[in-house]
C-alpha positions in Angstrom: 29.9 -37.7 2.5 30.7 -34.5 4.8 27.8 -32.8 3.4 24.3 -32.9 4.9 22.0 -35.5 2.8 18.5 -34.0 1.7 15.8 -36.8 2.3 13.1 -37.5 0.3 9.6 -38.9 1.1 7.4 -40.8 -1.2 4.6 -38.6 -2.4 1.1 -40.1 -3.3 0.5 -39.3 -6.3 -2.4 -36.4 -6.3 -3.3 -33.0 -8.3 -1.2 -30.8 -6.1 2.5 -30.0 -6.4 4.8 -32.2 -4.8 5.4 -31.7 -1.4 9.0 -30.3 -2.1 12.1 -33.0 0.1 12.8 -32.4 4.0 15.6 -30.5 4.3 16.5 -30.8 7.6 17.9 -28.0 8.7 18.1 -26.7 12.2 14.5 -28.1 13.7 13.3 -25.9 16.5 10.2 -28.2 17.4 13.1 -31.1 17.1 16.1 -30.0 19.2 14.9 -28.5 22.4 14.3 -30.9 24.8 17.4 -32.9 24.7 19.6 -30.1 24.1 18.0 -27.7 26.9 18.9 -30.9 29.3 22.2 -31.7 28.4 23.2 -27.7 27.6 20.8 -25.9 29.9 21.1 -28.6 32.9 24.2 -30.4 33.0 27.4 -27.3 31.8 25.7 -23.8 31.4 28.7 -22.5 33.2 31.0 -24.5 31.0 29.3 -23.1 27.6 29.5 -19.8 29.3 33.2 -19.7 29.9 33.5 -21.2 26.3 31.6 -17.8 24.8 29.0 -19.9 23.2 25.9 -17.6 22.6 22.9 -19.4 24.1 19.5 -17.2 22.5 16.2 -17.4 24.1 13.5 -17.3 20.9 9.9 -17.0 21.3 7.3 -17.7 18.7 5.5 -14.3 17.6 2.4 -16.1 17.2 0.8 -19.2 17.7 0.9 -19.8 13.7 4.0 -18.4 12.5 6.9 -19.9 12.0 8.8 -16.7 12.9 10.7 -17.0 15.6 12.0 -13.9 17.9 15.9 -14.4 19.3 17.0 -11.3 20.5 17.1 -8.6 17.7 17.1 -11.4 15.3 14.3 -13.2 13.1 14.8 -16.1 11.7 12.5 -18.8 9.9 12.1 -22.2 10.5 12.7 -24.3 6.5 11.4 -27.6 8.1 8.2 -28.9 5.9 7.2 -31.7 6.7 5.8 -33.9 4.0 2.2 -35.7 4.1 3.8 -38.7 5.4 6.6 -37.3 7.8 3.4 -35.7 9.5 1.9 -39.1 9.8 4.7 -40.6 10.9 5.1 -37.9 13.6 1.1 -39.0 14.5 2.1 -42.2 14.8 5.0 -41.9 17.1 2.9 -40.0 19.6 -0.2 -42.3 19.5 -3.4 -41.1 18.8 -4.3 -40.3 22.7 -1.5 -38.0 22.9 -1.1 -34.5 21.9 0.1 -33.5 18.7 3.7 -32.9 18.6 2.9 -29.5 16.9 0.4 -28.1 18.9 2.3 -29.2 21.9 5.4 -27.3 21.0 4.0 -23.9 20.2 2.8 -23.8 24.0 6.4 -23.3 24.2 7.6 -19.8 24.8 11.6 -20.7 25.2 13.7 -21.9 22.3 17.4 -23.0 22.4 18.2 -22.1 18.8 22.1 -21.6 18.1 22.6 -25.2 18.3 25.8 -25.5 15.9 28.0 -27.9 15.2 30.7 -26.2 16.1 29.2 -25.4 19.9 28.1 -29.3 20.3 32.0 -29.4 19.6 33.4 -27.3 22.4 30.7 -28.3 24.5 31.9 -31.6 24.1 35.7 -30.7 24.4 34.7 -28.8 28.1 32.5 -32.0 29.4 34.6 -34.6 28.3 38.0 -32.2 30.1 36.0 -32.4 33.0 35.2 -35.6 32.7 38.8 -36.8 32.5 39.7 -34.5 36.0 36.9 -36.4 37.8 38.3 -39.7 37.0 39.7 -41.1 39.9 40.3 -44.7 40.0 42.1 -47.3 38.4 40.6 -49.8 35.5 42.7 -51.0 33.7 46.8 -51.8 33.8 46.7 -51.3 29.7 45.6 -47.5 30.3 49.6 -47.3 31.8 51.6 -50.0 30.2 50.5 -50.5 26.4 50.6 -46.2 26.5 52.3 -44.2 28.9 54.9 -46.3 29.7 56.2 -46.6 26.4 55.2 -43.4 25.5 57.4 -41.6 29.0 60.7 -43.6 27.8 60.6 -42.3 24.1 60.1 -39.0 25.6 62.3 -39.0 28.4 64.7 -41.5 27.1 65.7 -45.3 28.0 66.9 -44.3 31.2 63.9 -42.3 32.7 62.4 -45.6 34.6 59.5 -46.6 32.8 58.3 -50.2 32.8 57.9 -51.9 29.2 55.9 -55.0 30.0 56.9 -58.1 28.0 55.0 -58.1 24.6 56.7 -54.4 23.7 60.7 -56.7 24.2 58.3 -58.8 21.6 57.6 -56.2 19.5 53.7 -57.1 19.7 52.3 -53.5 19.4 52.2 -50.7 17.5 54.0 -47.6 18.3 51.6 -45.6 17.4 49.6 -44.7 20.0 52.9 -44.6 22.3 54.3 -41.7 20.0 51.1 -39.7 20.5 51.3 -39.2 24.3 55.0 -39.1 23.8 55.0 -35.8 21.9 52.3 -35.0 24.9 55.1 -35.6 27.1 57.3 -33.6 25.5 55.3 -30.5 24.9 54.6 -30.4 28.5 58.0 -30.5 29.6 58.7 -27.8 27.1 55.7 -25.6 28.7 57.2 -26.7 32.2 60.4 -25.2 31.8 59.4 -22.0 30.0 57.5 -21.2 33.2 60.3 -23.0 35.7 57.3 -24.7 37.2 58.6 -26.6 40.8 58.8 -30.6 40.6 55.8 -31.1 42.2 53.3 -28.4 39.7 55.6 -30.0 37.1 55.2 -33.6 38.4 51.0 -33.0 38.3 51.1 -31.3 34.4 53.1 -34.6 32.9 50.1 -36.5 34.9 47.1 -34.4 33.3 48.3 -33.9 29.8 47.7 -37.0 28.8 44.1 -37.1 29.9 43.4 -34.0 29.0 44.5 -35.0 25.2 42.1 -38.4 25.3 39.6 -36.2 26.6 39.6 -34.2 23.2 39.6 -37.2 21.7 36.7 -38.7 23.1 34.5 -35.1 22.6 35.7 -36.1 18.5 34.0 -39.6 19.2 30.7 -37.8 21.0 30.5 -35.7 18.1 30.7 -38.0 15.1 27.8 -40.2 17.1 26.3 -36.9 16.6 26.7 -36.5 13.2 26.1 -39.9 11.8 22.8 -40.3 14.0 21.9 -37.2 12.4 22.5 -38.7 8.7 20.9 -41.8 9.5 17.7 -39.3 11.1 17.8 -36.2 10.2 19.9 -33.4 11.3 18.4 -31.5 15.0 16.0 -34.9 14.9 14.9 -35.9 17.8 16.7 -39.2 17.3 20.1 -37.4 17.0 19.7 -35.5 19.8 18.7 -38.7 21.9 22.2 -40.2 20.4 23.8 -37.3 22.0 22.1 -37.3 25.4 22.7 -41.0 25.4 26.8 -40.9 24.6 27.3 -38.0 27.4 25.2 -39.8 30.2 26.3 -43.2 29.5 28.0 -44.7 32.4 30.8 -46.4 30.7 31.6 -43.5 28.3 32.5 -41.8 31.3 34.1 -44.4 33.3 36.2 -45.0 30.0 36.6 -42.4 27.3 38.8 -40.7 29.1 41.0 -43.1 29.5 44.5 -43.9 27.7 43.7 -46.5 26.3 44.2 -48.1 22.7 40.5 -49.1 22.8 38.9 -45.5 23.1 41.0 -44.3 20.1 39.4 -46.7 18.3 36.0 -46.1 18.8 37.1 -43.0 18.3 38.4 -43.5 14.7 35.9 -46.0 13.8 33.0 -43.7 14.2 34.6 -41.0 12.3 35.2 -43.4 9.9 31.8 -44.6 9.7 30.6 -40.7 9.4 33.0 -40.9 6.1 31.6 -44.2 4.9 30.3 -44.5 1.6 26.9 -45.7 2.2 25.7 -46.1 -0.8 26.9 -45.6 -4.4 26.1 -43.0 -6.9 24.1 -45.8 -9.2 22.1 -45.7 -6.2 20.9 -42.3 -6.2 17.2 -41.4 -8.2 18.7 -39.5 -11.3 20.8 -42.5 -11.9 17.6 -45.2 -11.5 15.6 -43.1 -13.7 17.7 -43.5 -16.8 17.2 -46.8 -19.1 20.8 -48.4 -19.0 21.5 -51.0 -20.8 25.2 -51.7 -20.4 27.5 -51.0 -18.3 29.8 -48.4 -20.1 26.5 -46.4 -20.6 25.6 -46.4 -17.2 28.8 -45.1 -15.8 28.7 -42.5 -18.2 25.4 -41.8 -17.3 26.2 -41.7 -13.2 29.5 -39.7 -14.0 27.2 -37.1 -16.1 24.3 -37.0 -13.6 25.8 -37.3 -10.4 29.5 -36.2 -10.6 32.4 -37.8 -8.9 32.2 -39.9 -5.5 33.1 -38.2 -2.5 36.7 -39.1 -2.5 38.1 -37.5 -0.4 35.6 -38.2 2.3 36.2 -41.9 1.0 39.9 -41.1 1.7 40.2 -40.0 4.6 37.6 -42.6 6.0 40.2 -45.2 5.0 42.8 -43.6 6.4 40.8 -43.9 9.6 39.8 -46.9 8.8 42.9 -48.6 8.3 44.7 -46.4 11.7 42.4 -48.0 13.7 43.0 -51.4 12.3 46.6 -50.9 12.9 46.0 -49.7 16.6 44.1 -53.1 17.0 43.8 -56.0 14.8 40.7 -56.7 16.0 39.2 -53.8 14.0 39.2 -55.3 10.5 36.7 -57.5 11.2 33.8 -54.1 11.5 35.8 -53.2 7.8 35.8 -56.8 6.8 31.7 -56.3 7.6 30.5 -53.2 5.7 32.9 -53.8 2.5 30.9 -56.8 2.2 27.3 -54.9 2.4 29.4 -52.4 0.2 30.2 -54.5 -2.7 27.3 -57.0 -2.4 24.3 -54.7 -0.8 20.8 -55.8 -1.1 18.5 -53.3 -3.2 17.2 -50.4 -1.4 14.2 -49.7 -3.4 11.7 -51.3 -5.7 13.8 -50.7 -8.6 16.7 -51.9 -7.4 15.0 -54.9 -6.9 13.9 -56.0 -10.0 16.8 -54.8 -11.6 19.0 -57.8 -9.7 18.8 -59.5 -6.8 22.3 -57.2 -5.2 23.1 -54.2 -6.2 26.8 -54.0 -7.3 28.9 -51.1 -7.9 30.1 -50.2 -11.1 33.2 -50.9 -12.7 34.3 -47.7 -12.3 33.4 -47.5 -8.5 34.4 -50.6 -7.5 38.2 -49.9 -9.0 38.4 -46.3 -7.1 37.4 -48.2 -4.1 39.4 -50.7 -4.8 42.2 -48.6 -5.1 41.5 -45.5 -2.2 41.4 -48.6 0.2 45.3 -49.9 -1.0 46.8 -46.5 -1.1 45.2 -45.5 2.1 46.1 -48.7 3.7 49.4 -48.9 2.0 50.1 -45.0 4.1 49.3 -45.9 7.3 51.1 -48.9 7.2 54.6 -47.3 5.5 54.0 -45.2 8.7 53.8 -47.6 11.0 56.4 -49.8 10.3 58.4 -47.0 10.1 57.6 -45.9 13.7 58.3 -49.3 14.6 61.9 -49.1 13.0 62.3 -46.2 14.7 61.4 -47.5 18.3 62.3 -51.2 18.8 65.4 -50.5 15.8 64.7 -52.9 14.0 62.3 -53.9 11.1 59.6 -55.4 12.4 55.3 -56.5 11.9 53.5 -56.0 15.4 50.3 -57.3 14.3 52.0 -60.6 13.0 53.8 -60.7 16.0 50.4 -59.8 17.8 48.3 -63.0 16.1 51.8 -65.5 16.8 51.5 -64.9 20.7 48.1 -64.6 21.8 46.8 -67.7 19.2 49.6 -69.6 17.8 51.4 -69.8 21.6 47.8 -69.0 23.3 49.2 -66.6 26.0 46.2 -64.5 25.9 44.4 -67.9 27.8 47.6 -67.1 30.5 45.5 -63.6 31.0 42.1 -65.0 31.9 39.6 -67.2 30.3 35.9 -66.4 30.0 32.5 -68.3 28.6 31.6 -68.2 25.4 28.6 -65.7 26.0 30.8 -63.6 28.2 29.6 -60.6 25.4 26.1 -61.1 25.0 25.9 -61.6 29.3 28.3 -59.4 30.3 29.6 -57.1 27.5 26.7 -55.4 26.4 25.0 -54.8 29.9 28.3 -53.6 31.1 28.6 -51.4 28.2 25.1 -50.5 27.5 24.0 -50.3 31.3 20.1 -49.0 31.4 19.7 -48.4 27.9 19.9 -52.0 27.4 16.5 -53.0 26.8 16.0 -50.0 23.9 19.4 -51.3 22.2 18.0 -54.9 21.8 14.4 -53.2 20.5 17.1 -51.7 18.1 18.9 -54.3 16.9 16.1 -56.3 16.2 14.4 -53.5 14.2 17.2 -53.0 12.5 18.0 -56.5 11.1 14.6 -57.8 10.7 11.9 -55.1 10.6 11.9 -51.5 7.9 10.8 -48.8 9.6 8.0 -47.2 7.7 9.0 -43.9 8.6 12.4 -44.2 7.5 13.9 -44.2 4.3 15.2 -47.4 2.8 18.6 -45.8 2.9 17.6 -45.4 6.6 17.0 -48.8 7.3 19.8 -49.9 4.7 23.0 -48.1 7.0 21.1 -49.1 10.1 20.9 -53.0 9.1 24.5 -52.7 8.3 25.2 -51.0 11.3 23.3 -53.7 13.7 25.1 -56.6 11.4 28.5 -55.5 13.1 27.4 -54.9 16.2 26.0 -59.0 16.1 29.2 -60.2 13.9 32.3 -58.7 15.6 31.3 -60.1 19.0 30.3 -63.3 17.6 33.4 -63.8 15.5 35.3 -62.4 19.2 33.7 -64.9 21.3 36.0 -67.7 19.1 38.4 -66.8 21.3 39.2 -67.7 25.2 40.2 -64.6 26.3 37.5 -61.7 26.4 37.4 -58.0 27.6 34.7 -55.7 27.4 37.0 -53.3 25.8 37.5 -55.6 22.8 34.2 -54.3 21.7 34.1 -51.0 22.6 34.1 -49.9 19.2 31.0 -50.8 19.1 29.3 -48.6 21.2 28.7 -45.5 19.2 26.9 -47.4 17.0 24.8 -49.3 19.0 23.9 -45.9 20.5 22.4 -44.2 17.2 20.8 -47.6 17.1 19.4 -47.1 20.6 18.0 -43.2 20.3 15.0 -44.6 17.8 13.5 -46.8 20.4 14.2 -44.5 23.0 12.4 -41.3 21.4 9.4 -43.5 20.4 9.2 -44.5 24.3 9.9 -41.5 25.5 9.0 -39.1 23.6 5.0 -38.8 24.2 5.7 -38.7 27.6 7.6 -35.4 27.6 6.1 -33.8 24.8 2.9 -34.2 26.4 1.2 -32.8 29.9 -1.3 -35.6 29.8 -1.0 -37.7 33.4 -1.1 -41.0 31.7 2.4 -40.2 31.2 3.7 -39.6 34.5 5.0 -42.7 35.0 7.2 -42.8 31.7 8.4 -39.7 33.1 9.5 -41.0 36.0 11.3 -43.8 34.7 13.3 -41.6 32.3 14.3 -39.5 35.5 15.2 -42.7 37.1 17.2 -44.3 34.1 18.7 -40.4 34.2 19.8 -40.9 38.1 20.9 -44.3 38.1 23.8 -43.7 35.1 24.5 -40.6 37.5 25.6 -42.8 40.6 27.0 -45.7 38.3 29.4 -42.9 36.6 30.0 -41.4 40.3 30.6 -45.3 41.8 33.1 -46.5 38.8 35.1 -43.0 38.6 35.6 -41.6 42.1 34.6 -44.6 44.5 35.5 -47.9 43.0 39.1 -48.6 43.3 39.9 -44.8 43.9 42.7 -45.8 46.3 45.5 -47.1 44.0 45.6 -43.1 42.3 45.8 -41.5 45.4 48.7 -43.8 46.9 50.8 -42.6 43.7 49.3 -38.7 44.6 50.7 -39.6 47.9 54.6 -40.9 46.9 55.1 -37.5 45.0 53.9 -35.6 48.0 56.3 -37.4 49.9 59.8 -37.9 47.7 58.9 -33.6 47.5 58.8 -33.2 51.2 61.7 -35.7 52.6 63.8 -36.0 49.3 64.2 -32.8 47.6 65.9 -30.0 49.9 64.6 -27.1 48.1 63.1 -26.5 44.6 65.4 -25.6 42.2 65.4 -22.4 40.1 64.8 -23.8 36.7 63.3 -27.3 35.7 66.1 -29.1 35.0 66.3 -32.4 32.5 65.8 -35.9 34.1 69.7 -36.7 33.9 70.4 -34.1 36.0 67.6 -33.7 38.0 68.4 -37.4 39.0 72.2 -36.6 39.8 71.3 -33.5 41.6 73.0 -32.4 44.8 69.1 -31.3 45.5 68.5 -34.7 45.8 70.1 -36.5 48.5 68.7 -40.1 48.8 67.1 -41.7 46.0 63.4 -42.9 47.6 62.6 -46.2 47.5 59.8 -47.9 47.2 58.3 -51.4 47.0 54.4 -52.9 46.2 53.5 -56.4 47.2 50.2 -56.4 45.0 49.6 -58.8 42.2 51.3 -57.4 39.3 50.3 -53.9 37.1 48.1 -53.1 40.6 49.2 -49.5 40.1 50.5 -46.6 37.4 53.9 -46.3 37.4 56.2 -43.7 35.7 53.4 -42.1 34.5 52.3 -41.0 38.2 55.8 -41.7 40.1 57.1 -39.3 37.5 60.4 -38.5 39.4 63.1 -40.6 38.7 64.5 -40.2 41.8 61.7 -42.7 42.9 63.1 -46.0 42.7 60.3 -48.7 43.2 59.9 -52.5 42.3 56.8 -54.5 42.2 55.6 -58.2 41.3 56.0 -59.3 37.8 53.4 -62.0 36.0 55.8 -61.8 33.1 53.5 -64.8 30.8 55.1 -68.4 29.7 56.8 -67.7 26.4 58.4 -69.8 24.2 57.6 -72.8 26.7 56.1 -76.3 25.9 52.5 -77.6 27.2 54.0 -79.3 30.4 55.7 -76.0 31.2 53.1 -73.4 30.7 50.9 -76.2 32.7 53.0 -75.6 35.7 53.9 -72.4 35.3 54.3 -69.6 37.9 54.7 -65.8 37.7 56.3 -63.7 40.5 53.0 -62.4 42.0 51.7 -66.2 41.5 54.8 -67.4 43.6 54.3 -64.9 46.2 50.5 -65.2 47.2 51.1 -69.1 47.2 53.4 -68.5 50.1 54.2 -65.2 51.3 56.7 -66.1 54.5 59.0 -68.2 52.1 58.9 -66.0 48.9 60.0 -63.1 51.4 63.1 -64.8 53.5 64.2 -66.1 49.7 63.6 -63.1 47.4 64.6 -60.2 49.7 67.9 -59.0 50.4 68.7 -60.2 54.1 65.2 -62.1 54.3 63.3 -61.7 57.5 66.0 -61.3 59.9 67.7 -57.9 58.3 65.9 -55.1 58.1 67.0 -51.4 57.2 66.3 -49.2 60.3 66.4 -45.6 59.0 65.2 -44.2 55.6 67.5 -43.8 52.9 67.3 -39.9 53.9 68.1 -40.0 57.3 71.2 -42.3 56.1 74.8 -39.6 56.3 77.3 -40.6 53.6 75.3 -42.4 51.9 76.4 -43.1 48.0 73.4 -42.9 45.8 71.8 -46.8 45.3 71.3 -48.2 41.8 68.4 -48.1 39.6 65.6 -50.8 40.7 64.6 -52.8 37.8 60.9 -53.3 38.0 60.8 -56.6 36.4 62.9 -59.3 37.7 63.1 -63.0 37.0 62.5 -66.0 38.5 66.0 -67.6 38.4 68.1 -65.9 41.3 66.8 -65.3 44.5 67.7 -61.6 46.6 66.0 -59.7 43.5 64.7 -56.7 45.8 66.3 -54.6 48.9 63.9 -53.7 51.5 62.5 -50.1 50.9 61.6 -46.8 52.6 57.6 -47.4 51.7 56.3 -50.6 51.3 52.8 -50.8 50.5 50.1 -53.9 50.1 46.6 -54.5 50.0 45.3 -54.5 53.6 44.2 -57.9 53.3 48.3 -59.1 53.4 48.1 -57.2 56.6 48.2 -60.2 58.8 50.8 -62.2 57.2 53.1 -59.1 57.2 52.6 -58.8 60.7 53.6 -61.8 61.6 56.5 -61.9 59.1 57.9 -58.7 59.9 57.2 -58.3 64.2 61.3 -57.3 64.8 61.7 -54.6 61.5 61.4 -51.1 61.8 57.6 -50.9 59.7 55.1 -48.9 60.9 52.0 -48.0 59.1 52.1 -44.4 57.9 49.7 -44.5 55.5 46.2 -46.0 54.6 43.6 -45.0 52.3 40.2 -46.9 51.1 40.4 -48.3 48.2 36.6 -50.5 47.3 34.1 -51.9 48.9 34.6 -55.3 47.1 36.4 -57.0 44.3 36.8 -60.2 42.5 40.0 -60.6 42.8 40.4 -61.8 46.7 43.9 -60.6 46.7 43.2 -56.7 46.0 40.3 -56.7 48.8 40.4 -54.1 51.3 42.3 -50.6 52.4 45.7 -50.1 50.6 48.4 -50.0 53.4 52.1 -47.9 53.5 54.6 -48.8 55.4 57.9 -46.9 55.5 60.5 -46.5 58.2 60.3 -42.9 59.7 59.9 -42.9 63.0 58.5 -39.2 62.3 55.6 -40.3 59.8 55.2 -43.1 61.7 54.2 -41.0 65.1 52.3 -38.0 62.6 50.2 -40.7 61.3 48.9 -42.1 64.0 48.4 -38.8 65.5 46.3 -38.3 63.0 44.4 -41.2 63.0 43.9 -40.8 66.7 42.4 -37.3 66.5 40.6 -39.2 63.5 39.0 -41.5 65.2 38.3 -39.1 68.1 36.1 -36.8 65.9 34.0 -39.9 64.3 33.2 -40.8 67.6 32.6 -37.7 68.5 30.3 -37.6 65.5 28.3 -41.0 66.4 27.6 -40.1 69.7 26.3 -37.0 68.7 23.6 -38.7 66.2 23.1 -41.2 68.3 22.1 -38.9 70.9 19.6 -37.0 68.4 18.1 -40.2 67.1 17.6 -41.4 71.2 15.7 -37.6 72.1 13.9 -38.3 68.9 12.7 -41.8 70.7 11.9 -40.3 74.1 10.0 -37.3 72.8 8.1 -40.1 70.5 7.7 -42.3 73.6 6.5 -39.0 75.9 4.2 -37.7 73.2 2.8 -42.0 73.3 2.5 -41.8 77.4 0.8 -38.4 77.3 -1.7 -39.9 74.6 -2.3 -42.9 76.5 -3.1 -41.0 80.1 -5.2 -39.1 78.8 -7.4 -41.6 76.8 -7.1 -43.8 80.2 -7.6 -40.9 82.6 -5.0 -39.5 84.9 -4.2 -41.6 88.2 -1.6 -41.0 90.7 1.7 -43.9 90.1 3.3 -44.9 86.9 0.7 -46.3 84.3 1.4 -49.3 82.3 2.4 -47.4 79.5 4.7 -45.3 81.2 6.6 -48.4 82.3 6.0 -49.8 78.5 7.9 -46.7 77.3 10.5 -46.6 79.6 11.7 -49.9 79.0 11.3 -49.4 75.2 13.9 -46.1 75.5 16.2 -48.4 78.0 15.9 -51.2 75.0 16.7 -48.2 72.4 19.7 -46.2 74.4 21.6 -49.5 74.7 21.3 -50.1 71.2 22.4 -46.6 69.7 24.5 -46.0 72.3 26.4 -49.5 72.8 29.4 -47.7 74.4 30.0 -48.5 78.6 29.8 -44.6 79.2 27.0 -44.1 76.7 24.7 -46.7 78.2 25.3 -45.4 81.5 24.3 -41.9 80.5 21.4 -43.5 78.4 20.7 -45.4 82.0 20.3 -42.0 84.3 18.3 -40.3 80.7 15.7 -43.0 81.4 15.2 -42.7 84.5 14.8 -39.0 84.5 12.7 -39.5 82.0 9.9 -42.3 84.0 10.5 -39.6 87.0 8.8 -37.1 84.6 6.6 -39.3 83.1 5.7 -39.8 87.3 5.6 -36.0 88.2 3.2 -35.4 85.0 0.6 -38.8 85.8 0.5 -36.5 89.9 
């Protein structure tokens, strides 16, 4: 299945020899416009750094198919048939310039677009993507992957936050083991180069991101490959699919995050590329045979076509089984495709005459079932062994997952959604500006056969479209819904979107007709919208969360490490080392899981606590209805919660941070998870962190404490959760840090004020110049006369109003009045 197919188009009976089948080799005419946009405009510098070779090809003559590329001359092997040519003409429309003549006018061509170059480009692109993502999305990005991985790599006493799902064996440990290996290797590298503690921490933070970036690049690559298998390698649609996945705001926002859904999406699209979309018995050579019974049919197929590509099938089934182990909901995709494979509608007239459904032969079906059973058993066995190693007992997480989320309805605890969520919110969030073209592509794939495509192309598109409808429909039956649950469908949706996208925008790109200008402008607008959405979601919205973690690591290195160790020590040695005079304590008065945990705190000396939100496990319906987790209890009555659950209540506050206390014994590790059956669960920390909407409440409750603001960062302009609105504020006990922060804030305020004054004065000067020109024009029109005219008085009043508007402060208004008086005097002098 990994070999590029040779797609033949039916030819009308003529006296001339039949046109040879179209071999989808590198097409100079079809790959330029999108690949040039992706490579030349987006990441030319990145490609150069990877040593990619980009040749500029110039046609020798207007009619010659030969292209000169430096010192090498190559020949195109794309020979369009009569039907394919007519289809291209139909695509461009009768009023458009033909594609062939338009292509001949191009002087430069990019031809060395090998799959290896594409893959290297995607790796570099997604690595840059991963480093640019500085926002918080979902807690599962950390608590369902990196926290268990940290525990596997560094031990149970490393301070990782293990959530309730792992305690009740709901999750497969395969995903955390991948990142545990990355943590282990990164730690070895930091030891070998004697990295400083802060550099080691930065390496451990970045390494999982780059690993997921590699997985995301694989997903992009196989999206392009599957589009090439459907529409033809190096076809317009294949390049459009690559452009769509590279410019997708959701892919930029989510694909490099360490969510299990992201790896699931990569595994799904790779398995779809290797999936047997047709049986060997569906090939034309088998259909020409006069088959009378099942035995002769099997022998004929084996003799004419050889065995099925079982190596690709085996790898396909292994990847599909792994995706199902990671996310059991992925099973719906393969149930749907397996049903199509076993009961497939005929793709040709000959097949339609034979039977209503095209069933595989006995050998094909038995081989398929056998390979599926073996592949599934291998993946399941590996998963069971890894789960046994992680949990310490034999367990089957998929069963526990279904039991707790469906039988006990614990998924409802994390929110309910409308039945139309995936239709009204899921697809729009995944596709953004490509949504209209995706809907067209889905409709065409489901309800009409494209005449420009072969029967196999239409069949694959129809199966993908049905999967994209079937899976959200099934998941809509569950009350708790999230857009990332249907993320594995995005590559398939992109492939279906590429065809209507090409049909709509290709004439505008290949033709210089003025009538196509609106479409060109629309394309530019859609690209700019995607870029703006990508920037806002990855660099602005909820960006304060990760800045806080960076700030805490920097504070730990500055105040809690007296000197850098000469050699990177192990976690236990580092935790008990005399280099750390005191344990840094941090408290988060936020909704549960609002920040990453040990994967970003890194240092074992940073001991922190946070409000928890354990679900009502094993409670009856009445208890579930009245259940409030710790975070809900806090926000229901913050003052009462602090008085009851903080050691010392609201009267006994610490006066100094731990590193300024003499002869202090190391404090015990603070557990991030607390229970609601005891009081005084938390101690007052060195650093207290919360969202600014809580600031008035804490100022009232803690006015007698030594806590004061020592850091504040912008988080988001809006949030759907009222508890997470506003900036993120850090209070600390160190008077020196508080004083430095006040000085920094004052200097920043003064700088902003001075900049505002300069900007307002610049705007005021523009207004004064404008009114001065108006006064001069009025004087020349009415004739000069002694004294101030009406137009001068009106100009003076308008300038005065503008001055008070643009310079609202009292001192600024006084300056503005003086300016107005000067202008009036000057106008009178000019009038005299």
